[in-house]
C-alpha positions in Angstrom: 81.6 106.1 161.3 84.2 103.7 159.9 86.2 101.6 162.1 89.7 100.7 161.2 90.2 97.0 161.5 93.4 96.1 163.3 95.3 93.0 162.5 96.2 91.0 165.5 99.9 90.3 166.0 99.1 86.6 166.1 97.6 86.4 162.6 100.6 88.3 161.2 102.9 85.6 162.6 100.9 82.8 161.1 101.0 84.1 157.6 104.6 83.4 156.7 104.7 79.8 157.9 101.5 79.1 156.1 103.0 80.5 152.9 106.1 78.4 153.4 103.9 75.3 153.7 102.2 76.1 150.4 105.6 76.7 148.7 106.9 73.4 150.1 103.9 71.5 148.8 104.2 73.1 145.4 108.0 72.3 145.4 107.3 68.6 146.2 104.8 68.3 143.3 107.4 69.6 140.9 110.0 67.2 142.2 107.7 64.3 141.6 106.9 65.4 138.1 109.6 63.1 136.6 108.5 60.4 134.3 107.6 57.1 135.8 109.1 53.9 134.5 108.5 50.2 135.4 111.6 48.9 137.0 112.7 45.4 135.6 113.3 42.4 137.9 116.3 40.7 136.4 118.3 37.7 137.7 121.0 38.6 140.2 123.7 38.0 137.4 121.9 40.4 135.0 121.3 42.9 137.8 125.1 43.0 138.5 125.8 43.8 134.9 123.1 46.5 135.0 124.5 48.1 138.1 127.9 48.3 136.3 126.2 49.8 133.2 124.4 52.4 135.3 127.8 53.7 136.6 129.0 54.2 133.0 126.0 55.8 131.4 126.6 59.2 129.8 125.4 62.5 131.5 124.1 63.7 128.1 122.7 62.0 125.0 122.3 64.0 121.8 122.4 67.2 123.9 119.8 66.0 126.4 120.7 66.1 130.1 120.2 63.0 132.2 117.0 63.2 134.3 116.4 59.8 135.7 112.8 58.6 136.0 111.0 57.5 139.2 111.3 55.3 141.2 115.0 55.6 141.7 116.8 52.5 140.4 120.1 51.5 139.0 118.1 49.5 136.4 116.6 52.7 134.8 117.9 56.0 133.4 116.5 58.8 131.2 117.5 61.8 129.3 115.5 64.9 128.3 112.6 64.3 130.8 111.8 60.9 129.3 112.6 61.5 125.6 115.1 58.7 125.9 114.6 56.0 128.5 116.9 53.1 129.2 115.9 50.0 131.2 118.4 47.2 132.0 117.5 43.7 132.8 114.3 43.5 130.8 112.9 40.1 129.8 113.9 38.8 126.3 111.4 40.2 123.8 109.3 37.6 122.1 109.9 39.5 118.8 113.5 38.1 118.9 112.0 34.8 117.9 110.6 36.3 114.7 112.9 35.7 111.7 111.5 38.7 110.1 112.3 41.1 112.9 114.6 44.0 112.2 117.9 44.6 113.9 120.6 47.3 113.6 124.2 47.6 114.6 125.2 50.8 116.4 128.9 51.0 117.0 129.3 47.3 117.6 126.2 46.7 119.6 123.3 44.8 118.0 119.8 46.1 118.7 116.4 44.6 118.0 114.1 47.3 116.5 110.4 47.4 117.5 108.2 50.1 116.0 105.4 51.2 118.3 102.3 52.8 117.0 101.7 55.1 120.0 105.2 56.4 120.4 108.8 56.3 119.1 110.8 53.1 118.6 112.1 50.6 121.2 115.5 49.0 120.9 116.7 46.0 122.9 120.2 44.6 122.8 120.7 41.1 121.4 123.4 38.6 122.2 124.1 40.1 125.7 124.0 38.5 129.2 121.5 41.2 130.2 118.9 42.7 127.9 119.2 46.5 127.7 116.1 48.3 126.3 116.1 51.9 125.0 112.9 53.7 124.1 113.0 56.8 122.1 110.4 59.5 121.8 108.5 60.2 118.6 111.1 62.9 117.7 113.5 60.0 117.1 111.2 57.9 115.0 113.7 57.8 112.2 116.9 58.5 114.1 119.0 55.9 115.8 121.8 58.3 116.7 121.1 58.1 120.4 122.1 54.4 120.4 125.7 55.4 119.7 125.9 57.0 123.2 125.2 53.6 124.7 127.5 51.4 122.6 130.7 51.8 124.7 129.0 51.5 128.1 127.1 48.4 127.0 130.2 46.8 125.4 132.2 47.5 128.5 129.8 46.3 131.2 127.4 43.7 129.7 129.3 40.8 128.2 128.3 39.0 125.0 126.2 35.9 125.5 127.8 34.0 122.6 
């Protein structure tokens, strides 16, 4: 003789809220999946320039949507889930003291180029009252095109130091 097992009305009511908790937990883990970036600690003067820059940054760069990294800060921004990362108010790179270092001009903004072995290039503005750093993913190893998107915002918000 088989006995049909009846489901208690109480267990049926608990199932949907439990499922919602699981979905909420999964949703939170996706929301926290953004790249993590170290937030610089600039002087108050440089931080003010960086805040102005943050307001002028483009929504897209080379077709990549803006997707800012964590933690939230007006000193950092990213596009394409971290393919392009901008940090404003970084310390002056020691490489700027090297007479052999490479620099490029992108639409009137001068950038120090640092090749990195483990990832794409890093560029830092020179001759500005706040140093702006842009790191590019390996897909941009030989392409400085993304820097053009930052030229006008940098020129308009971070004055020359000369």
